[in-house]
Biopython code that builds the backbone (N, CA, C, O; Angstrom):
import numpy as np
from Bio.PDB.StructureBuilder import StructureBuilder

atoms = [
    (1, "MET", "N", (124.375, -55.280, -94.413)),
    (1, "MET", "CA", (123.529, -56.498, -94.571)),
    (1, "MET", "C", (122.257, -56.037, -93.449)),
    (1, "MET", "O", (122.461, -55.220, -92.551)),
    (2, "ALA", "N", (121.427, -56.458, -93.591)),
    (2, "ALA", "CA", (120.192, -55.887, -92.333)),
    (2, "ALA", "C", (119.839, -56.862, -91.218)),
    (2, "ALA", "O", (119.382, -56.501, -90.134)),
    (3, "ASP", "N", (120.118, -58.298, -91.608)),
    (3, "ASP", "CA", (120.522, -58.979, -90.578)),
    (3, "ASP", "C", (121.497, -59.305, -89.733)),
    (3, "ASP", "O", (121.303, -59.991, -88.729)),
    (4, "CYS", "N", (122.755, -58.776, -90.122)),
    (4, "CYS", "CA", (124.106, -59.104, -89.766)),
    (4, "CYS", "C", (124.133, -58.145, -88.399)),
    (4, "CYS", "O", (123.816, -56.960, -88.287)),
    (5, "LEU", "N", (124.628, -59.088, -87.398)),
    (5, "LEU", "CA", (124.863, -58.598, -86.008)),
    (5, "LEU", "C", (126.320, -57.541, -86.244)),
    (5, "LEU", "O", (126.184, -56.413, -85.772)),
    (6, "PHE", "N", (126.941, -57.679, -86.560)),
    (6, "PHE", "CA", (128.121, -56.483, -86.834)),
    (6, "PHE", "C", (127.906, -55.308, -87.473)),
    (6, "PHE", "O", (128.424, -54.216, -87.241)),
    (7, "CYS", "N", (127.075, -55.617, -88.326)),
    (7, "CYS", "CA", (126.714, -54.553, -89.427)),
    (7, "CYS", "C", (125.543, -53.714, -88.124)),
    (7, "CYS", "O", (125.523, -52.490, -87.993)),
    (8, "LYS", "N", (124.937, -54.366, -87.549)),
    (8, "LYS", "CA", (124.081, -53.316, -86.486)),
    (8, "LYS", "C", (124.909, -52.963, -85.248)),
    (8, "LYS", "O", (124.486, -52.062, -84.524)),
    (9, "ILE", "N", (125.927, -53.524, -84.970)),
    (9, "ILE", "CA", (126.493, -52.746, -83.979)),
    (9, "ILE", "C", (127.630, -51.704, -84.726)),
    (9, "ILE", "O", (128.051, -50.802, -84.003)),
    (10, "ILE", "N", (128.019, -51.754, -85.768)),
    (10, "ILE", "CA", (128.678, -50.506, -86.439)),
    (10, "ILE", "C", (127.556, -49.434, -86.833)),
    (10, "ILE", "O", (127.982, -48.292, -87.003)),
    (11, "ALA", "N", (126.217, -49.635, -86.997)),
    (11, "ALA", "CA", (125.053, -48.981, -86.965)),
    (11, "ALA", "C", (124.708, -48.003, -85.665)),
    (11, "ALA", "O", (124.412, -46.808, -85.666)),
    (12, "GLY", "N", (124.811, -48.676, -84.860)),
    (12, "GLY", "CA", (124.689, -48.516, -83.122)),
    (12, "GLY", "C", (123.051, -49.007, -82.922)),
    (12, "GLY", "O", (122.309, -48.395, -82.153)),
    (13, "GLU", "N", (122.695, -49.928, -83.541)),
    (13, "GLU", "CA", (121.601, -50.212, -83.002)),
    (13, "GLU", "C", (121.710, -51.486, -82.299)),
    (13, "GLU", "O", (120.660, -52.113, -82.148)),
    (14, "ILE", "N", (122.784, -51.977, -81.845)),
    (14, "ILE", "CA", (123.294, -52.741, -80.749)),
    (14, "ILE", "C", (124.296, -52.138, -80.019)),
    (14, "ILE", "O", (125.225, -51.793, -80.749)),
    (15, "PRO", "N", (124.446, -51.900, -78.939)),
    (15, "PRO", "CA", (125.242, -51.228, -78.087)),
    (15, "PRO", "C", (126.253, -52.358, -78.271)),
    (15, "PRO", "O", (125.933, -53.540, -78.403)),
    (16, "SER", "N", (127.893, -51.740, -78.266)),
    (16, "SER", "CA", (129.167, -52.171, -77.784)),
    (16, "SER", "C", (129.982, -51.238, -77.044)),
    (16, "SER", "O", (129.606, -50.113, -76.714)),
    (17, "LYS", "N", (131.029, -51.705, -76.814)),
    (17, "LYS", "CA", (131.938, -51.262, -75.602)),
    (17, "LYS", "C", (132.951, -50.632, -76.603)),
    (17, "LYS", "O", (133.959, -51.328, -76.718)),
    (18, "LYS", "N", (132.951, -49.378, -77.438)),
    (18, "LYS", "CA", (133.681, -49.060, -78.797)),
    (18, "LYS", "C", (134.922, -48.719, -77.934)),
    (18, "LYS", "O", (134.842, -48.160, -76.840)),
    (19, "ILE", "N", (136.299, -49.180, -78.640)),
    (19, "ILE", "CA", (137.363, -48.904, -78.798)),
    (19, "ILE", "C", (137.935, -47.646, -79.609)),
    (19, "ILE", "O", (138.649, -46.692, -79.299)),
    (20, "TYR", "N", (137.226, -48.119, -80.933)),
    (20, "TYR", "CA", (137.919, -47.167, -82.231)),
    (20, "TYR", "C", (137.072, -47.136, -83.156)),
    (20, "TYR", "O", (136.263, -48.055, -83.285)),
    (21, "GLU", "N", (137.097, -45.995, -84.038)),
    (21, "GLU", "CA", (136.164, -46.132, -85.117)),
    (21, "GLU", "C", (136.675, -44.976, -86.328)),
    (21, "GLU", "O", (136.910, -43.785, -86.126)),
    (22, "ASP", "N", (136.740, -45.500, -87.247)),
    (22, "ASP", "CA", (137.156, -44.566, -88.321)),
    (22, "ASP", "C", (136.208, -44.845, -89.612)),
    (22, "ASP", "O", (135.260, -45.622, -89.503)),
    (23, "ASP", "N", (136.478, -44.221, -90.773)),
    (23, "ASP", "CA", (135.672, -44.552, -92.036)),
    (23, "ASP", "C", (135.683, -46.142, -92.400)),
    (23, "ASP", "O", (134.780, -46.672, -93.047)),
    (24, "ILE", "N", (136.648, -46.722, -91.978)),
    (24, "ILE", "CA", (136.881, -48.141, -92.716)),
    (24, "ILE", "C", (136.500, -49.192, -91.532)),
    (24, "ILE", "O", (135.636, -50.030, -91.789)),
    (25, "CYS", "N", (137.022, -49.185, -90.428)),
    (25, "CYS", "CA", (136.897, -50.262, -89.338)),
    (25, "CYS", "C", (136.131, -49.779, -87.859)),
    (25, "CYS", "O", (135.919, -48.614, -87.521)),
    (26, "TYR", "N", (135.996, -50.264, -87.558)),
    (26, "TYR", "CA", (135.166, -50.360, -86.063)),
    (26, "TYR", "C", (135.755, -51.582, -85.108)),
    (26, "TYR", "O", (135.881, -52.752, -85.472)),
    (27, "SER", "N", (136.057, -51.093, -83.922)),
    (27, "SER", "CA", (136.752, -51.992, -82.821)),
    (27, "SER", "C", (135.670, -51.672, -81.569)),
    (27, "SER", "O", (134.995, -50.676, -81.309)),
    (28, "PHE", "N", (135.851, -53.220, -80.801)),
    (28, "PHE", "CA", (135.015, -53.292, -79.474)),
    (28, "PHE", "C", (135.222, -54.259, -78.942)),
    (28, "PHE", "O", (135.527, -55.296, -79.531)),
    (29, "TYR", "N", (135.059, -54.099, -77.217)),
    (29, "TYR", "CA", (135.322, -55.343, -76.753)),
    (29, "TYR", "C", (134.824, -56.717, -76.716)),
    (29, "TYR", "O", (133.597, -56.679, -76.620)),
    (30, "ASP", "N", (135.179, -57.676, -76.745)),
    (30, "ASP", "CA", (134.126, -58.957, -76.706)),
    (30, "ASP", "C", (133.591, -58.737, -75.534)),
    (30, "ASP", "O", (134.084, -58.228, -74.527)),
    (31, "ILE", "N", (132.161, -59.311, -75.809)),
    (31, "ILE", "CA", (131.363, -59.724, -74.656)),
    (31, "ILE", "C", (131.724, -60.706, -74.034)),
    (31, "ILE", "O", (131.376, -60.667, -72.854)),
    (32, "ASP", "N", (132.411, -61.786, -74.397)),
    (32, "ASP", "CA", (132.774, -62.795, -73.624)),
    (32, "ASP", "C", (134.120, -63.293, -73.877)),
    (32, "ASP", "O", (134.406, -64.356, -74.428)),
    (33, "PRO", "N", (135.047, -62.270, -73.341)),
    (33, "PRO", "CA", (136.497, -62.487, -73.207)),
    (33, "PRO", "C", (137.051, -63.608, -72.994)),
    (33, "PRO", "O", (136.540, -64.327, -72.136)),
    (34, "LYS", "N", (138.309, -64.095, -73.747)),
    (34, "LYS", "CA", (139.052, -65.132, -73.536)),
    (34, "LYS", "C", (140.401, -64.918, -72.679)),
    (34, "LYS", "O", (141.079, -65.731, -72.050)),
    (35, "ALA", "N", (140.537, -63.611, -72.869)),
    (35, "ALA", "CA", (141.839, -63.111, -71.911)),
    (35, "ALA", "C", (141.526, -61.795, -71.727)),
    (35, "ALA", "O", (140.780, -61.047, -72.359)),
    (36, "PRO", "N", (142.465, -61.566, -70.408)),
    (36, "PRO", "CA", (142.435, -60.081, -69.859)),
    (36, "PRO", "C", (142.157, -58.764, -71.062)),
    (36, "PRO", "O", (141.378, -57.822, -70.916)),
    (37, "VAL", "N", (143.059, -59.044, -72.267)),
    (37, "VAL", "CA", (142.554, -57.961, -73.137)),
    (37, "VAL", "C", (141.727, -58.792, -74.222)),
    (37, "VAL", "O", (142.239, -59.864, -74.544)),
    (38, "HIS", "N", (140.496, -58.439, -74.841)),
    (38, "HIS", "CA", (140.092, -59.384, -75.957)),
    (38, "HIS", "C", (139.019, -58.294, -76.506)),
    (38, "HIS", "O", (137.919, -58.024, -76.022)),
    (39, "PHE", "N", (139.686, -57.712, -77.720)),
    (39, "PHE", "CA", (138.630, -56.782, -78.398)),
    (39, "PHE", "C", (138.593, -57.350, -79.741)),
    (39, "PHE", "O", (139.283, -58.313, -80.076)),
    (40, "LEU", "N", (137.680, -56.665, -80.592)),
    (40, "LEU", "CA", (137.460, -57.159, -82.382)),
    (40, "LEU", "C", (137.562, -56.089, -82.800)),
    (40, "LEU", "O", (137.096, -55.097, -82.242)),
    (41, "VAL", "N", (138.277, -56.083, -84.007)),
    (41, "VAL", "CA", (138.409, -54.992, -85.248)),
    (41, "VAL", "C", (137.786, -55.704, -86.265)),
    (41, "VAL", "O", (138.190, -56.788, -86.686)),
    (42, "ILE", "N", (136.499, -54.922, -86.792)),
    (42, "ILE", "CA", (135.665, -55.386, -88.143)),
    (42, "ILE", "C", (135.846, -54.496, -89.158)),
    (42, "ILE", "O", (136.366, -53.444, -88.789)),
    (43, "PRO", "N", (135.594, -54.574, -90.286)),
    (43, "PRO", "CA", (135.509, -53.690, -91.332)),
    (43, "PRO", "C", (133.860, -53.163, -91.440)),
    (43, "PRO", "O", (132.821, -53.809, -91.300)),
    (44, "LYS", "N", (134.046, -51.965, -91.696)),
    (44, "LYS", "CA", (132.629, -51.222, -92.043)),
    (44, "LYS", "C", (131.687, -51.948, -93.222)),
    (44, "LYS", "O", (130.486, -52.182, -93.088)),
    (45, "ALA", "N", (132.504, -52.258, -94.423)),
    (45, "ALA", "CA", (132.354, -52.853, -95.604)),
    (45, "ALA", "C", (131.857, -54.414, -94.909)),
    (45, "ALA", "O", (132.579, -54.978, -94.086)),
    (46, "HIS", "N", (130.807, -54.882, -95.273)),
    (46, "HIS", "CA", (130.320, -56.055, -95.244)),
    (46, "HIS", "C", (131.105, -57.073, -95.854)),
    (46, "HIS", "O", (130.829, -57.281, -97.035)),
    (47, "ILE", "N", (131.868, -57.651, -95.434)),
    (47, "ILE", "CA", (132.962, -58.775, -96.255)),
    (47, "ILE", "C", (132.397, -60.127, -95.154)),
    (47, "ILE", "O", (132.133, -59.961, -93.963)),
    (48, "THR", "N", (132.314, -61.298, -95.817)),
    (48, "THR", "CA", (131.482, -62.328, -94.975)),
    (48, "THR", "C", (132.630, -62.936, -94.222)),
    (48, "THR", "O", (132.440, -63.175, -93.029)),
    (49, "GLY", "N", (133.719, -63.199, -94.720)),
    (49, "GLY", "CA", (134.851, -63.685, -93.885)),
    (49, "GLY", "C", (136.133, -63.524, -94.674)),
    (49, "GLY", "O", (136.043, -62.870, -95.713)),
    (50, "ALA", "N", (137.471, -64.088, -94.294)),
    (50, "ALA", "CA", (138.626, -63.877, -95.057)),
    (50, "ALA", "C", (138.426, -64.709, -96.496)),
    (50, "ALA", "O", (139.209, -64.386, -97.390)),
    (51, "ASN", "N", (137.487, -65.708, -96.784)),
    (51, "ASN", "CA", (137.758, -66.227, -98.070)),
    (51, "ASN", "C", (137.304, -65.361, -98.921)),
    (51, "ASN", "O", (137.460, -65.762, -100.075)),
    (52, "GLN", "N", (136.784, -64.292, -98.842)),
    (52, "GLN", "CA", (136.116, -63.050, -99.317)),
    (52, "GLN", "C", (136.712, -61.608, -99.808)),
    (52, "GLN", "O", (136.266, -60.695, -100.503)),
    (53, "VAL", "N", (138.115, -61.879, -99.007)),
    (53, "VAL", "CA", (139.135, -60.703, -99.543)),
    (53, "VAL", "C", (139.810, -61.026, -100.692)),
    (53, "VAL", "O", (140.361, -62.117, -100.842)),
    (54, "ASN", "N", (139.806, -60.048, -101.613)),
    (54, "ASN", "CA", (140.166, -60.091, -102.969)),
    (54, "ASN", "C", (141.027, -58.769, -103.373)),
    (54, "ASN", "O", (141.076, -57.884, -102.518)),
    (55, "GLU", "N", (141.591, -58.596, -104.391)),
    (55, "GLU", "CA", (142.217, -57.328, -104.513)),
    (55, "GLU", "C", (141.519, -56.064, -104.498)),
    (55, "GLU", "O", (142.178, -55.039, -104.322)),
    (56, "ASP", "N", (140.287, -56.007, -104.658)),
    (56, "ASP", "CA", (139.748, -54.793, -104.455)),
    (56, "ASP", "C", (139.146, -54.659, -103.134)),
    (56, "ASP", "O", (138.368, -53.712, -103.018)),
    (57, "ASN", "N", (139.324, -55.358, -102.165)),
    (57, "ASN", "CA", (139.367, -54.827, -100.675)),
    (57, "ASN", "C", (140.162, -55.016, -99.665)),
    (57, "ASN", "O", (140.155, -54.580, -98.514)),
    (58, "SER", "N", (141.288, -56.172, -100.599)),
    (58, "SER", "CA", (142.563, -56.470, -99.511)),
    (58, "SER", "C", (142.921, -55.124, -98.573)),
    (58, "SER", "O", (143.210, -55.256, -97.383)),
    (59, "SER", "N", (142.871, -53.762, -99.260)),
    (59, "SER", "CA", (143.466, -52.785, -98.501)),
    (59, "SER", "C", (142.725, -52.636, -97.136)),
    (59, "SER", "O", (143.428, -52.287, -96.188)),
    (60, "ILE", "N", (141.625, -52.817, -96.950)),
    (60, "ILE", "CA", (141.011, -52.959, -95.931)),
    (60, "ILE", "C", (141.594, -53.609, -94.909)),
    (60, "ILE", "O", (141.889, -53.066, -93.845)),
    (61, "VAL", "N", (141.819, -54.993, -95.225)),
    (61, "VAL", "CA", (142.837, -55.894, -94.150)),
    (61, "VAL", "C", (143.880, -55.394, -93.672)),
    (61, "VAL", "O", (144.280, -55.740, -92.561)),
    (62, "GLY", "N", (144.566, -54.420, -94.469)),
    (62, "GLY", "CA", (145.799, -53.894, -93.897)),
    (62, "GLY", "C", (145.493, -52.623, -93.354)),
    (62, "GLY", "O", (146.415, -52.326, -92.595)),
    (63, "HIS", "N", (144.797, -51.903, -93.377)),
    (63, "HIS", "CA", (144.411, -50.716, -92.748)),
    (63, "HIS", "C", (143.915, -51.303, -91.099)),
    (63, "HIS", "O", (144.168, -50.663, -90.078)),
    (64, "ILE", "N", (143.224, -52.546, -91.112)),
    (64, "ILE", "CA", (142.692, -53.176, -89.928)),
    (64, "ILE", "C", (144.054, -53.457, -89.125)),
    (64, "ILE", "O", (144.060, -53.312, -87.902)),
    (65, "PHE", "N", (145.088, -53.818, -89.742)),
    (65, "PHE", "CA", (146.101, -54.394, -89.218)),
    (65, "PHE", "C", (147.204, -53.418, -88.604)),
    (65, "PHE", "O", (147.982, -53.525, -87.657)),
    (66, "ALA", "N", (146.949, -52.448, -89.521)),
    (66, "ALA", "CA", (147.785, -51.195, -88.908)),
    (66, "ALA", "C", (146.891, -50.721, -87.684)),
    (66, "ALA", "O", (147.582, -50.283, -86.764)),
    (67, "VAL", "N", (145.434, -50.699, -87.431)),
    (67, "VAL", "CA", (144.903, -50.283, -86.499)),
    (67, "VAL", "C", (145.068, -51.258, -85.281)),
    (67, "VAL", "O", (145.360, -50.676, -84.236)),
    (68, "ILE", "N", (144.965, -52.354, -85.214)),
    (68, "ILE", "CA", (145.527, -53.234, -84.517)),
    (68, "ILE", "C", (146.971, -53.074, -83.650)),
    (68, "ILE", "O", (147.178, -53.127, -82.437)),
    (69, "ALA", "N", (147.767, -52.883, -84.651)),
    (69, "ALA", "CA", (149.063, -52.051, -83.991)),
    (69, "ALA", "C", (148.850, -51.022, -83.422)),
    (69, "ALA", "O", (149.673, -50.990, -82.507)),
    (70, "GLN", "N", (148.254, -50.154, -83.392)),
    (70, "GLN", "CA", (148.049, -48.961, -82.739)),
    (70, "GLN", "C", (147.076, -49.206, -81.460)),
    (70, "GLN", "O", (147.253, -48.667, -80.368)),
    (71, "LEU", "N", (146.133, -50.009, -81.734)),
    (71, "LEU", "CA", (145.581, -50.474, -80.345)),
    (71, "LEU", "C", (146.196, -51.287, -79.233)),
    (71, "LEU", "O", (145.876, -51.413, -78.051)),
    (72, "THR", "N", (147.078, -51.753, -79.886)),
    (72, "THR", "CA", (147.731, -52.911, -78.602)),
    (72, "THR", "C", (148.672, -51.831, -78.116)),
    (72, "THR", "O", (149.082, -51.884, -76.956)),
    (73, "LYS", "N", (148.970, -51.043, -78.771)),
    (73, "LYS", "CA", (150.128, -49.910, -77.975)),
    (73, "LYS", "C", (149.138, -49.197, -77.019)),
    (73, "LYS", "O", (149.184, -49.309, -75.794)),
    (74, "GLN", "N", (148.297, -48.503, -77.659)),
    (74, "GLN", "CA", (147.244, -47.975, -76.571)),
    (74, "GLN", "C", (147.127, -48.507, -75.283)),
    (74, "GLN", "O", (147.241, -47.857, -74.243)),
    (75, "LEU", "N", (146.818, -50.115, -75.407)),
    (75, "LEU", "CA", (145.931, -50.832, -74.545)),
    (75, "LEU", "C", (147.250, -51.630, -73.871)),
    (75, "LEU", "O", (147.133, -52.825, -73.597)),
    (76, "ASP", "N", (148.521, -50.910, -73.613)),
    (76, "ASP", "CA", (149.628, -51.477, -73.311)),
    (76, "ASP", "C", (150.012, -52.974, -73.386)),
    (76, "ASP", "O", (150.758, -53.534, -72.582)),
    (77, "CYS", "N", (149.511, -53.457, -74.273)),
    (77, "CYS", "CA", (149.779, -55.043, -74.741)),
    (77, "CYS", "C", (151.050, -55.437, -74.956)),
    (77, "CYS", "O", (151.373, -56.621, -74.855)),
    (78, "GLY", "N", (151.907, -54.469, -75.279)),
    (78, "GLY", "CA", (153.090, -54.931, -75.417)),
    (78, "GLY", "C", (153.173, -55.309, -76.986)),
    (78, "GLY", "O", (152.564, -54.944, -77.992)),
    (79, "ASP", "N", (154.460, -56.426, -76.645)),
    (79, "ASP", "CA", (154.487, -57.130, -78.257)),
    (79, "ASP", "C", (153.906, -58.438, -78.305)),
    (79, "ASP", "O", (154.070, -59.161, -79.287)),
    (80, "ASP", "N", (153.204, -58.804, -77.256)),
    (80, "ASP", "CA", (152.671, -59.869, -76.673)),
    (80, "ASP", "C", (151.230, -60.063, -76.814)),
    (80, "ASP", "O", (150.529, -59.855, -75.824)),
    (81, "TYR", "N", (150.653, -60.461, -77.998)),
    (81, "TYR", "CA", (149.091, -60.666, -78.144)),
    (81, "TYR", "C", (148.623, -61.662, -79.726)),
    (81, "TYR", "O", (149.464, -61.882, -80.598)),
    (82, "ARG", "N", (147.819, -61.932, -79.780)),
    (82, "ARG", "CA", (147.527, -62.962, -80.799)),
    (82, "ARG", "C", (146.362, -62.100, -81.656)),
    (82, "ARG", "O", (145.688, -61.278, -81.035)),
    (83, "VAL", "N", (146.155, -62.292, -82.997)),
    (83, "VAL", "CA", (145.368, -62.099, -83.691)),
    (83, "VAL", "C", (144.616, -62.867, -84.699)),
    (83, "VAL", "O", (145.258, -63.236, -85.682)),
    (84, "VAL", "N", (143.303, -63.185, -84.620)),
    (84, "VAL", "CA", (142.915, -64.496, -84.845)),
    (84, "VAL", "C", (141.477, -64.184, -85.847)),
    (84, "VAL", "O", (140.724, -63.283, -85.477)),
    (85, "THR", "N", (141.231, -64.774, -86.798)),
    (85, "THR", "CA", (140.137, -64.732, -87.764)),
    (85, "THR", "C", (139.820, -66.280, -87.941)),
    (85, "THR", "O", (140.651, -67.187, -87.917)),
    (86, "ASN", "N", (138.582, -66.385, -88.107)),
    (86, "ASN", "CA", (138.269, -67.581, -88.177)),
    (86, "ASN", "C", (137.210, -67.739, -89.617)),
    (86, "ASN", "O", (136.368, -66.922, -89.988)),
    (87, "CYS", "N", (137.497, -68.795, -90.129)),
    (87, "CYS", "CA", (136.642, -68.596, -91.545)),
    (87, "CYS", "C", (135.701, -70.034, -91.984)),
    (87, "CYS", "O", (135.987, -71.090, -92.546)),
    (88, "GLY", "N", (134.818, -69.624, -91.576)),
    (88, "GLY", "CA", (133.627, -70.760, -91.910)),
    (88, "GLY", "C", (133.130, -71.307, -90.541)),
    (88, "GLY", "O", (133.831, -71.357, -89.530)),
    (89, "LYS", "N", (132.001, -71.658, -90.620)),
    (89, "LYS", "CA", (131.514, -72.442, -89.381)),
    (89, "LYS", "C", (132.138, -73.655, -88.522)),
    (89, "LYS", "O", (132.106, -73.583, -87.293)),
    (90, "MET", "N", (132.669, -74.698, -89.131)),
    (90, "MET", "CA", (133.639, -75.411, -88.675)),
    (90, "MET", "C", (134.911, -74.910, -88.055)),
    (90, "MET", "O", (135.471, -75.649, -87.245)),
    (91, "ALA", "N", (135.387, -73.844, -88.314)),
    (91, "ALA", "CA", (136.642, -73.224, -87.948)),
    (91, "ALA", "C", (136.248, -72.120, -86.488)),
    (91, "ALA", "O", (137.023, -71.549, -85.722)),
    (92, "GLY", "N", (134.976, -72.134, -86.518)),
    (92, "GLY", "CA", (134.480, -71.218, -85.106)),
    (92, "GLY", "C", (133.849, -69.822, -85.619)),
    (92, "GLY", "O", (133.563, -68.974, -84.774)),
    (93, "GLN", "N", (133.636, -69.579, -86.940)),
    (93, "GLN", "CA", (133.107, -68.417, -87.349)),
    (93, "GLN", "C", (131.827, -68.345, -86.795)),
    (93, "GLN", "O", (131.063, -69.181, -87.276)),
    (94, "SER", "N", (131.304, -67.563, -85.873)),
    (94, "SER", "CA", (130.221, -67.525, -85.672)),
    (94, "SER", "C", (129.125, -66.517, -86.101)),
    (94, "SER", "O", (127.911, -66.670, -85.967)),
    (95, "VAL", "N", (129.773, -65.465, -86.638)),
    (95, "VAL", "CA", (129.158, -64.158, -87.326)),
    (95, "VAL", "C", (129.670, -64.158, -88.681)),
    (95, "VAL", "O", (130.897, -64.135, -88.781)),
    (96, "ASP", "N", (129.127, -64.173, -89.521)),
    (96, "ASP", "CA", (129.453, -64.029, -90.965)),
    (96, "ASP", "C", (129.431, -62.570, -91.773)),
    (96, "ASP", "O", (128.656, -62.163, -92.639)),
    (97, "HIS", "N", (130.651, -61.914, -91.115)),
    (97, "HIS", "CA", (131.276, -60.850, -91.023)),
    (97, "HIS", "C", (132.580, -60.788, -90.771)),
    (97, "HIS", "O", (132.867, -60.980, -89.589)),
    (98, "LEU", "N", (133.481, -60.579, -91.512)),
    (98, "LEU", "CA", (134.787, -60.843, -91.193)),
    (98, "LEU", "C", (135.351, -59.871, -89.929)),
    (98, "LEU", "O", (135.031, -58.689, -89.798)),
    (99, "HIS", "N", (135.971, -60.380, -89.309)),
    (99, "HIS", "CA", (136.358, -59.887, -87.862)),
    (99, "HIS", "C", (137.834, -60.507, -87.317)),
    (99, "HIS", "O", (138.183, -61.675, -87.486)),
    (100, "PHE", "N", (138.544, -59.572, -86.696)),
    (100, "PHE", "CA", (139.725, -60.093, -86.141)),
    (100, "PHE", "C", (139.500, -59.850, -84.616)),
    (100, "PHE", "O", (139.185, -58.782, -84.091)),
    (101, "HIS", "N", (139.761, -61.238, -83.915)),
    (101, "HIS", "CA", (140.042, -60.994, -82.571)),
    (101, "HIS", "C", (141.126, -60.660, -82.202)),
    (101, "HIS", "O", (141.960, -61.097, -82.995)),
    (102, "VAL", "N", (141.639, -60.026, -81.290)),
    (102, "VAL", "CA", (142.842, -59.822, -80.534)),
    (102, "VAL", "C", (142.749, -59.807, -79.016)),
    (102, "VAL", "O", (141.978, -59.111, -78.355)),
    (103, "LEU", "N", (143.837, -60.859, -78.462)),
    (103, "LEU", "CA", (143.766, -61.164, -77.289)),
    (103, "LEU", "C", (145.171, -61.041, -76.821)),
    (103, "LEU", "O", (146.200, -61.204, -77.477)),
    (104, "ALA", "N", (145.019, -60.702, -75.478)),
    (104, "ALA", "CA", (146.684, -60.261, -75.001)),
    (104, "ALA", "C", (146.300, -60.269, -73.360)),
    (104, "ALA", "O", (145.160, -60.608, -73.040)),
    (105, "GLY", "N", (147.172, -59.928, -72.440)),
    (105, "GLY", "CA", (147.252, -60.215, -71.207)),
    (105, "GLY", "C", (147.550, -61.500, -70.330)),
    (105, "GLY", "O", (147.622, -61.528, -69.101)),
    (106, "ARG", "N", (147.697, -62.474, -71.142)),
    (106, "ARG", "CA", (147.786, -63.797, -70.487)),
    (106, "ARG", "C", (148.586, -64.390, -71.698)),
    (106, "ARG", "O", (148.643, -63.926, -72.836)),
    (107, "GLU", "N", (149.261, -65.645, -71.150)),
    (107, "GLU", "CA", (150.369, -66.516, -71.772)),
    (107, "GLU", "C", (149.290, -67.247, -73.056)),
    (107, "GLU", "O", (148.545, -67.923, -72.347)),
    (108, "LEU", "N", (149.055, -67.359, -73.784)),
    (108, "LEU", "CA", (148.246, -67.961, -74.552)),
    (108, "LEU", "C", (148.812, -69.592, -75.353)),
    (108, "LEU", "O", (149.704, -69.596, -76.202)),
    (109, "GLY", "N", (148.247, -70.606, -74.981)),
    (109, "GLY", "CA", (148.834, -71.897, -75.744)),
    (109, "GLY", "C", (148.453, -71.973, -76.995)),
    (109, "GLY", "O", (147.877, -71.101, -77.645)),
    (110, "TRP", "N", (148.822, -73.159, -77.373)),
    (110, "TRP", "CA", (148.731, -73.718, -79.200)),
    (110, "TRP", "C", (148.657, -75.346, -78.704)),
    (110, "TRP", "O", (149.354, -75.963, -77.898)),
    (111, "PRO", "N", (147.692, -75.699, -79.408)),
    (111, "PRO", "CA", (146.832, -74.843, -80.204)),
    (111, "PRO", "C", (145.449, -74.471, -79.378)),
    (111, "PRO", "O", (144.881, -75.061, -78.459)),
    (112, "PRO", "N", (145.152, -73.282, -80.064)),
    (112, "PRO", "CA", (143.774, -72.912, -79.052)),
    (112, "PRO", "C", (142.646, -73.727, -79.398)),
    (112, "PRO", "O", (142.306, -74.200, -80.482)),
    (113, "GLY", "N", (142.036, -73.808, -78.030)),
    (113, "GLY", "CA", (140.793, -74.903, -77.955)),
    (113, "GLY", "C", (139.557, -74.063, -78.285)),
    (113, "GLY", "O", (138.444, -74.587, -78.314)),
]
sb = StructureBuilder()
sb.init_structure("model")
sb.init_model(0)
sb.init_chain("A")
sb.init_seg("    ")
for serial, (resi, resn, name, xyz) in enumerate(atoms, 1):
    if name == "N":
        sb.init_residue(resn, " ", resi, " ")
    sb.init_atom(name, np.array(xyz, "f"), 0.0, 1.0, " ", f" {name:<3s}", serial, name[0])
structure = sb.get_structure()
């Protein structure tokens, strides 16, 4: 998508602090971190949100969670981290591209605010 912020980051048109990249996904640090460790993992395929995951693209999400497990080990997050995806504007989704926030490094309360 030509006007998608995350597609532009993947294409290198907008700079990011990259952590990881493969053929399926891209990971980078959040520009407004809410925890000592706060990064995003996004699919390279433009999927607008969790409500667009289906039988044809669900393997992408599985791969992303495997990457999250790898990155949390690499970044010494231990077994204590949160993975969040928002679906829709009222739930806090600000970019219409599926993305997973990974937060760690401090106690995370519930409900998130």
